[in-house]
Steps between C-alpha positions, in 0.01 A plus 500: 500500500402826668245603765270798489327541834555123558347397162742320273577629157740322250677805400708543182617868545513754773573854409531812710490865418663770695458862398457867599317794355717802405331833480564700172458867422531613133740789416544703197796299360656173571382217741230563771620588841465229779501556877315227667515126517207310650508145595240265322387188673676179368291275268527142432367271228464120542437287181432127540229235536226419744507122499193353677194281437288815507731797429189748473481475888854588544455803259187604684704508836756718333218729358330529844830593662566761222145659527512504886846656508646219709872541573681176395849362482671352206789251519650383189817611306417843640373542857258772565307562816235769548383498145158536345368314192441776242426289186426134403516387140406141442551301173301205415740316265405166357821333579466518879282226603435544865563873553552834341769750415498824709670823529456685837623855587576600854587840642701559813321714778626652806294439814515751796652385823226649700149661414456869462342620829359845595597558849261647724610722796320473828484761777453446855280727701666601819203703619600820302339614180694346201613725223412414141819424312337524161347844533661774722379845456747778460438874527674825412439815714412785266726803505462842311514436133442118500282343234379143426741509198802594712410222763468258224838587360661508842385139588505379158122406507227518241322843510140366433551236778597773754202723389264207521556408866196590709754651745569773245173670452653845420484650148826512308518889502436530882676266751501640857829538667563256780273220392638154409480381151489132457755375230496120561 
């Protein structure tokens, strides 16, 4: 006997599959090159019988758990916790009077220890004006020979962005010496 989420199954075989995916890159001659091994989730197959006065009810419970994605535990010849039911294959054989034959596939999943959380930072106001941490404006004081293009290269910023700031109203061919060009 075995239990799948506290429901008994008269199991005949339990099988497990452990595998990895290996990347392959074709080459001109010979075998392909491989450079990465990726772990694949363990899978299990249970084959046995649901023995009950009304086996359809038990089958429907398993189908409901599969469709809802309920995490279950299997205890039989193989023990597997944190698994999902991925397939159910019933067989209505005539030689089983009060039940049905069934094959159930399970897949191991990994459940995170803690939920993913976006941390929000809070600032306290001590009576002074708070500076915005997301957008601080930066300026370059223009000297003879400076251009928007030169400023964009110097600070590694996009030329169109620099020319688009409302603080930079001067035409590209004439930027007065001594003014401040916003570059961020």
